[in-house]
matplotlib code that plots the C-alpha trace (Angstrom):
import matplotlib.pyplot as plt

x = [67.7, 66.3, 65.5, 68.2, 70.8, 69.7, 70.1, 73.8, 74.6, 73.9, 74.7, 72.4, 70.5, 67.9, 64.8, 66.3, 66.2, 69.2, 70.7, 71.5, 74.9, 77.1, 78.7, 75.8, 77.3, 80.2, 77.9, 75.8, 78.9, 80.6, 77.4, 76.6, 80.3, 80.1, 76.9, 78.2, 81.5, 79.6, 77.5, 80.6, 82.8, 80.7, 80.2, 84.0, 84.8, 82.1, 83.4, 86.9, 86.8, 85.7, 87.3, 90.6, 90.0, 92.0, 90.0, 86.7, 88.0, 88.8, 85.4, 83.8, 85.9, 84.8, 81.3, 81.4, 83.2, 80.6, 77.5, 78.7, 79.7, 76.2, 74.6, 76.8, 75.9, 72.2, 72.6, 74.6, 71.7, 69.4, 71.5, 71.9, 68.2, 66.9, 66.6, 64.6, 63.8, 62.4, 60.1, 58.2, 55.1, 56.1, 58.8, 59.3, 61.2, 61.5, 62.9, 63.1, 64.7, 62.8, 60.0, 59.1, 57.9, 57.2, 56.3, 55.4, 53.9, 52.8, 55.2, 52.2, 51.3, 55.1, 54.8, 58.0, 61.5, 63.5, 67.2, 69.2, 72.6, 74.1, 78.0, 78.9, 76.7, 78.4, 81.8, 81.1, 79.2, 75.8, 72.3, 68.9, 66.1, 62.4, 59.9, 56.4, 53.1, 51.5, 49.3, 49.6, 50.6, 50.6, 53.2, 52.4, 52.5, 56.3, 59.4, 62.6, 65.9, 68.5, 71.1, 72.0, 75.0, 74.5, 74.5, 72.1, 69.8, 70.0, 69.3, 66.3, 64.9, 65.1, 63.7, 60.8, 59.5, 59.6, 57.1, 59.1, 62.5, 64.3, 65.4, 64.5, 67.2, 70.2, 70.3, 70.1, 67.4, 66.5, 67.1, 64.4, 66.4, 69.9, 71.2, 72.4, 74.6, 72.8, 69.9, 72.0, 70.9, 67.5, 68.6, 69.1, 65.7, 63.8, 62.4, 65.3, 67.7, 66.5, 65.7, 69.3, 70.5, 68.5, 69.5, 73.3, 72.8, 71.1, 73.8, 76.5, 74.6, 74.3, 77.8, 79.3, 77.0, 78.3, 82.0, 81.0, 81.9, 78.7, 79.8, 83.0, 81.0, 78.8, 81.9, 83.5, 80.4, 80.2, 83.9, 83.5, 80.4, 80.6, 80.6, 77.3, 73.8, 71.1, 69.7, 73.0, 73.9, 70.5, 71.2, 74.8, 73.6, 70.7, 73.1, 75.4, 72.5, 71.4, 74.8, 75.1, 71.7, 72.7, 75.8, 73.7, 71.2, 73.6, 75.3, 71.9, 71.1, 74.4, 74.0, 70.3, 70.6, 74.2, 74.3, 70.6, 69.2, 65.7, 65.2, 62.8, 63.6, 61.0, 58.3, 59.1, 60.4, 63.7, 65.3, 68.7, 70.4, 72.5, 76.0, 76.5, 73.3, 72.4, 68.6, 66.8, 63.1, 61.5, 58.1, 56.0, 54.0, 50.7, 50.9, 51.2, 48.1, 49.5, 52.1, 52.0, 54.2, 54.8, 56.2, 57.0, 57.0, 60.8, 61.2, 58.3, 59.8, 63.0, 61.1, 61.5, 59.4, 59.8, 57.9, 56.3, 54.7, 51.2, 51.1, 49.6, 51.7, 54.0, 55.9, 55.8, 58.7, 61.1, 63.8, 66.3, 65.0, 65.5, 63.0, 59.7, 60.1, 57.5, 59.6, 61.2, 62.6, 64.4, 63.6, 64.6, 63.6, 59.9, 60.1, 62.3, 59.9, 57.0, 58.8, 59.8, 56.1, 54.9, 57.4, 56.6, 52.9, 53.5, 51.1, 52.5, 48.9, 48.3, 51.0, 50.0, 46.4, 45.3, 43.3, 39.9, 39.8, 37.2, 34.5, 35.1, 33.0, 35.9, 38.2, 35.8, 35.4, 39.1, 39.3, 36.6, 38.2, 41.7, 39.9, 38.2, 41.6, 43.2, 40.2, 40.3, 43.9, 43.5, 40.4, 42.1, 45.2, 42.7, 40.9, 44.1, 45.3, 42.1, 42.5, 46.3, 48.4, 48.1, 50.9, 48.8, 46.3, 48.9, 49.9, 46.3, 46.2, 49.7, 48.9, 45.6, 47.8, 50.6, 48.6, 45.6, 47.5, 49.6, 46.4, 44.7, 47.7, 47.7, 44.0, 44.5, 47.4, 45.4, 42.6, 45.1, 46.4, 42.9, 42.1, 41.0, 40.8, 40.7, 43.0, 42.4, 43.4, 44.0, 42.2, 44.2, 43.5, 45.5, 45.5, 47.7, 49.0, 52.7, 53.4, 51.4, 50.4, 49.3, 48.1, 47.5, 45.5, 44.6, 40.8, 40.7, 42.3, 39.6, 37.4, 35.1, 33.9, 33.3, 31.3, 31.1, 29.3, 29.2, 26.3, 28.7, 29.7, 26.0, 25.2, 28.1, 26.9, 30.4, 31.4, 34.5, 35.2, 37.7, 38.7, 39.2, 42.0, 44.0, 47.3, 49.3, 46.9, 43.9, 42.1, 42.8, 40.8, 39.1, 38.5, 35.5, 34.4, 31.1, 28.2, 27.2, 30.8, 32.1, 29.4, 29.7, 33.6, 33.2, 30.8, 32.8, 36.2, 34.8, 31.7, 29.3, 30.6, 28.5, 25.7, 23.3, 23.2, 22.7, 19.3, 19.0, 16.6, 14.3]
y = [0.6, -1.5, -0.7, -3.0, -1.3, 2.1, 0.4, -0.6, 3.0, 3.8, 2.7, -0.4, -0.9, -3.2, -4.1, -2.2, 1.1, 3.4, 6.5, 9.9, 10.8, 11.5, 14.4, 16.5, 17.2, 18.9, 20.9, 22.1, 23.0, 25.1, 26.8, 27.9, 29.0, 31.0, 32.8, 33.4, 34.9, 37.4, 38.5, 38.8, 40.8, 44.2, 43.6, 43.1, 46.3, 48.2, 47.4, 48.1, 51.5, 50.2, 46.6, 45.4, 44.0, 40.9, 40.2, 40.6, 38.6, 35.6, 35.7, 35.9, 32.9, 30.9, 31.7, 30.6, 27.3, 26.7, 27.3, 25.5, 22.6, 22.6, 22.8, 19.9, 17.8, 18.4, 17.5, 14.3, 13.2, 13.8, 12.0, 8.9, 8.5, 9.4, 6.7, 6.2, 3.4, 3.1, -0.1, -1.3, 0.3, 3.3, 6.1, 6.3, 8.6, 7.7, 9.6, 7.5, 8.9, 11.0, 12.0, 9.1, 10.3, 8.3, 10.1, 7.9, 8.3, 5.7, 5.4, 5.5, 8.9, 10.4, 13.3, 15.3, 14.5, 17.7, 18.0, 21.0, 21.4, 24.5, 25.2, 23.4, 20.3, 20.3, 20.5, 17.4, 15.5, 15.8, 16.8, 17.5, 15.5, 16.5, 13.7, 15.4, 13.8, 16.5, 18.1, 21.8, 22.0, 20.1, 18.6, 15.3, 16.2, 15.4, 13.6, 15.4, 13.5, 16.0, 15.1, 11.9, 11.3, 13.1, 9.8, 8.3, 11.4, 11.1, 7.4, 7.9, 10.5, 8.3, 5.3, 7.0, 8.7, 5.6, 3.6, 0.5, -1.1, -0.6, 2.7, 2.8, 5.3, 6.8, 10.4, 13.3, 12.7, 14.7, 18.4, 20.9, 24.1, 25.1, 28.3, 30.8, 33.5, 36.0, 35.8, 37.7, 41.0, 40.7, 40.4, 44.2, 45.1, 43.2, 44.9, 43.3, 46.0, 49.0, 46.9, 45.7, 49.2, 50.5, 47.7, 48.2, 51.8, 50.6, 48.0, 50.6, 52.8, 49.9, 48.7, 52.0, 52.4, 49.1, 50.3, 53.9, 55.3, 56.9, 60.5, 59.6, 58.4, 61.5, 63.5, 61.7, 62.1, 65.8, 66.0, 63.9, 65.8, 69.1, 71.1, 69.5, 71.0, 69.0, 67.8, 66.8, 65.0, 62.9, 62.1, 61.0, 58.8, 57.2, 56.5, 54.8, 52.9, 51.6, 50.6, 48.6, 47.1, 46.2, 44.5, 42.8, 41.5, 40.0, 38.2, 36.9, 35.7, 33.7, 32.2, 31.0, 29.9, 28.8, 25.3, 25.5, 22.5, 21.5, 17.9, 15.2, 11.7, 9.0, 11.6, 13.5, 17.1, 17.5, 20.9, 21.4, 25.0, 26.8, 28.0, 28.1, 26.3, 23.6, 22.8, 20.1, 19.8, 16.6, 17.1, 14.0, 14.3, 13.4, 16.3, 18.7, 21.0, 23.7, 26.4, 30.2, 32.7, 35.8, 39.1, 41.6, 45.1, 45.6, 42.1, 42.6, 45.8, 43.8, 41.0, 38.5, 36.2, 33.6, 30.3, 29.0, 25.6, 24.9, 21.6, 20.0, 19.9, 22.7, 24.0, 27.8, 29.9, 29.8, 32.0, 29.4, 29.7, 33.3, 32.5, 30.8, 27.0, 26.8, 28.8, 26.4, 29.1, 32.4, 35.5, 34.4, 35.6, 35.3, 32.8, 30.6, 30.8, 29.8, 26.9, 25.7, 26.1, 24.1, 21.4, 21.0, 20.8, 18.6, 21.1, 23.6, 24.8, 25.8, 28.5, 29.7, 30.2, 33.8, 35.0, 36.9, 40.6, 41.4, 44.2, 47.8, 48.0, 46.4, 49.2, 52.0, 50.1, 50.3, 53.9, 54.9, 53.0, 54.6, 58.1, 57.4, 56.5, 59.7, 61.6, 59.9, 60.6, 64.3, 64.7, 63.2, 65.7, 68.4, 67.6, 67.4, 70.5, 72.5, 71.3, 71.6, 73.5, 75.1, 73.0, 69.9, 71.8, 72.5, 68.6, 67.8, 69.4, 68.4, 64.8, 65.1, 66.4, 64.0, 60.9, 61.0, 60.2, 57.6, 56.0, 56.1, 54.5, 51.7, 51.2, 50.9, 48.6, 46.4, 46.2, 45.5, 42.5, 40.9, 37.9, 34.1, 31.4, 27.6, 25.1, 21.5, 20.3, 23.6, 26.9, 30.1, 33.1, 36.4, 39.4, 41.7, 45.3, 45.8, 42.0, 40.2, 36.7, 34.1, 30.7, 27.6, 25.4, 21.7, 21.5, 18.0, 19.7, 22.1, 20.8, 23.9, 27.5, 30.4, 33.1, 36.6, 39.6, 43.0, 45.4, 47.6, 44.6, 43.6, 46.9, 46.8, 43.2, 41.6, 38.9, 37.3, 33.6, 31.7, 28.1, 26.1, 23.5, 21.7, 23.4, 26.5, 29.4, 27.2, 29.4, 31.2, 34.2, 35.4, 39.1, 41.3, 39.1, 39.6, 37.7, 35.4, 34.9, 33.9, 31.5, 29.9, 29.8, 28.1, 25.5, 24.7, 24.6, 21.8, 20.3, 19.1, 20.8, 24.1, 23.0, 22.0, 25.6, 27.3, 28.3, 27.8, 29.8, 28.0]
z = [4.3, 7.3, 10.7, 11.8, 9.8, 11.3, 14.9, 13.9, 13.3, 17.0, 20.4, 21.5, 24.6, 25.8, 23.6, 20.6, 22.5, 21.5, 23.1, 21.5, 20.7, 23.7, 22.2, 23.0, 26.5, 24.9, 22.5, 25.4, 27.6, 24.7, 23.7, 27.4, 27.8, 24.7, 25.6, 29.0, 27.8, 25.4, 28.5, 30.6, 28.5, 28.9, 32.6, 33.3, 31.2, 32.9, 36.6, 35.5, 37.3, 40.6, 40.6, 39.4, 35.8, 36.6, 39.6, 37.8, 35.0, 37.3, 38.9, 35.4, 34.2, 37.4, 37.0, 33.4, 34.2, 37.0, 35.1, 32.0, 34.2, 35.8, 32.2, 30.9, 33.9, 33.4, 29.6, 30.7, 32.7, 29.8, 27.5, 30.1, 30.6, 27.2, 24.5, 21.3, 19.0, 15.5, 14.9, 12.0, 13.5, 15.6, 16.4, 20.2, 22.5, 26.1, 29.1, 32.3, 35.4, 37.9, 35.6, 33.2, 29.9, 26.6, 23.4, 20.4, 16.9, 14.6, 11.4, 9.0, 10.3, 9.8, 7.4, 7.9, 9.0, 9.2, 10.1, 11.4, 12.5, 14.2, 13.6, 16.8, 15.9, 12.5, 14.2, 16.1, 13.2, 14.7, 13.7, 15.3, 13.6, 14.1, 13.0, 12.5, 12.0, 9.8, 12.7, 12.7, 16.4, 19.8, 22.1, 20.6, 16.9, 16.8, 18.2, 18.5, 18.4, 19.7, 18.6, 16.7, 14.4, 11.0, 9.0, 11.2, 10.8, 6.9, 7.1, 9.5, 7.1, 4.0, 6.0, 7.6, 4.3, 2.2, 4.1, 3.7, 4.8, 1.5, 0.1, -3.5, -4.5, -3.3, -1.8, -4.1, -6.6, -9.8, -9.2, -9.5, -8.5, -7.1, -6.0, -8.5, -7.3, -9.5, -7.1, -4.6, -6.3, -4.9, -1.1, -0.7, -2.0, 0.8, 3.9, 6.0, 4.6, 6.5, 9.5, 9.6, 9.2, 12.0, 14.2, 13.6, 14.9, 17.8, 18.4, 18.1, 20.8, 23.1, 22.8, 23.3, 26.4, 27.8, 27.3, 28.5, 25.1, 24.1, 24.6, 22.6, 19.9, 19.7, 19.7, 16.9, 14.8, 15.4, 14.6, 11.3, 10.1, 11.9, 8.6, 7.4, 7.9, 9.9, 6.6, 5.4, 8.5, 8.5, 4.6, 5.5, 8.4, 6.3, 3.6, 6.3, 7.5, 4.2, 3.2, 6.4, 5.8, 2.4, 3.5, 6.3, 3.9, 1.6, 4.6, 5.7, 2.3, 2.2, 5.5, 4.8, 1.1, 0.8, -0.9, -1.6, -3.5, -4.1, -5.5, -5.8, -4.2, -5.0, -5.2, -2.0, -2.2, -0.4, 0.3, 1.7, 2.7, 5.1, 5.6, 9.4, 10.5, 7.8, 7.5, 5.5, 4.8, 3.6, 2.2, 1.4, -1.9, -0.5, 2.1, -0.9, -1.2, -3.5, -3.8, -3.4, -5.5, -3.6, -5.1, -2.4, -4.0, -4.4, -5.8, -8.2, -9.4, -10.2, -11.8, -8.8, -6.8, -4.0, -3.7, -0.6, -0.5, 0.8, 2.6, 5.8, 9.1, 8.1, 11.4, 12.2, 11.9, 14.9, 16.5, 15.0, 11.5, 10.1, 7.3, 7.0, 6.9, 4.1, 1.7, -0.9, -3.1, -2.3, -4.4, -7.9, -11.4, -11.7, -14.6, -12.4, -9.6, -12.0, -13.2, -9.7, -8.6, -11.8, -11.2, -7.5, -8.5, -11.4, -13.4, -15.7, -16.4, -12.7, -12.8, -16.3, -15.6, -16.7, -13.6, -14.1, -13.2, -10.5, -11.1, -11.1, -7.8, -6.0, -7.1, -6.0, -2.7, -1.9, -3.0, -0.6, 2.4, 1.5, 1.5, 4.8, 6.3, 5.2, 6.5, 9.9, 10.4, 9.2, 11.7, 14.5, 14.1, 13.5, 16.9, 18.6, 17.2, 18.2, 21.8, 22.1, 19.7, 16.1, 15.0, 14.8, 12.7, 9.9, 10.3, 9.6, 6.1, 5.3, 6.1, 3.9, 0.9, 1.3, 2.3, -0.2, -3.4, -1.5, -0.3, -3.7, -5.4, -2.8, -3.6, -7.3, -6.7, -4.3, -7.1, -9.9, -7.9, -7.4, -9.6, -9.6, -12.1, -12.5, -13.9, -14.6, -11.0, -9.2, -8.3, -8.4, -6.2, -6.2, -3.9, -2.1, -1.7, -1.8, -1.8, -4.6, -3.5, -6.1, -4.6, -6.9, -4.5, -5.3, -5.9, -4.1, -1.1, -0.6, 2.3, 2.5, 1.5, 3.8, 2.1, 3.6, 2.5, 4.5, 3.9, 1.8, -0.2, -0.9, -1.9, -4.4, -5.5, -4.2, -1.8, -0.4, -0.6, 1.6, 0.3, 3.4, 3.3, 6.1, 5.2, 6.3, 7.0, 6.8, 4.2, 0.9, 0.0, -3.1, -2.2, -3.6, -6.5, -8.0, -6.2, -9.3, -10.5, -7.2, -6.4, -9.9, -9.2, -6.0, -7.4, -10.2, -8.4, -6.0, -7.6, -5.2, -2.0, -2.5, -4.8, -2.0, -0.6, -4.0, -5.3, -9.2, -11.4, -13.3]

ax = plt.figure().add_subplot(projection="3d")
ax.plot(x, y, z, "-o")
ax.set_aspect("equal")
plt.show()
């Protein structure tokens, strides 16, 4: 694939500059019209008692047509005066009308070429291409072509990530993982299930209020469950909420991970997924700094885990993306997650490394903080009860009785999830309460160590290490490790980095 062949797939202008796809105007007009129609329906129905519905409908249609037309005109001007080009040295995006803007990134700094296409863009055969440089943030860290033809988008992705003018292999390289519908059983045990259930109740109340039917909804509930006690009614509503949340989580999983495929193309990691909105992530191998296997509590009880990639220049989660862009494997059986992590790293030893347990002092430290937290809650309720009402005094001792075993269990869970270890090319760190996170980080990708030790840690002979890297969160912790063990681990993981700061006994 050459730069010239990409140019032939799009409209040409002077000096090799090419325009975005003109169908963007239709996409913008239809998108705005759909949004306005959704907003207009409850307004028209709410005005039905005061204004004839045909009149409010005509006004609404006129307003939708006017605003959609203005939006289409604005997008037409954007399309008319926006051009881009890909040369052997740079990727450039230019806007030249009233305000002249030129955004440019060197081709040798291109690290990501990600593609997304919402349902309307898919209907028109379009895609949005985001070309990133690997920087964490900043306006000039990426160039966005919104939209181009889908074929051109795919050709640009392969061209810009291969550093040459010839594509070494066709799209669709060796497969690392593909969607298994058996993974669907892990969707309902995520935290999204209760959230979606609660959101459904809120949506019903809001929509019934728009249509002035909220009273009718409450009356129907009383009629349907009038024979139940308050406890029974609450139990039924909770069961309905859970059922709605389960259905919603299943639908969300399908929308996000339908046609999921993780593959390797000439050393690069390529992930595609999505039902309504398709997404494509291309990860250059030299950007990879490690992987993180994450086991949320529900998934861990079911023997499942997901995999996040640790890489430079990963974008943050956006409103358009319902899951974190660094997630390369949805919740799947733990052995599958470990295999995928090892395949992406190219090092089975990194995910099979046995972690070293931390000293008992780390456990007692967590138990003490858990008890302190319970005591603080009970004391606050007791003070308020003494000042305001005896009811809060009873809540104080009830909270102490109920929260103490829960807090201790969470402290023990947090301690059991602590660990660290070394593989040939990676260091491994594990921590988490509820969600257990195991990160395998390339030792050559560690650029520094941050060592902290509070007075309480020093008394217990503990310290916390943070391995600093130019990827994702920027640092990965090793919590509450024994002082000598932690310093030895840091010095051995990255030889020479910490040595000048250590004192050696004769």
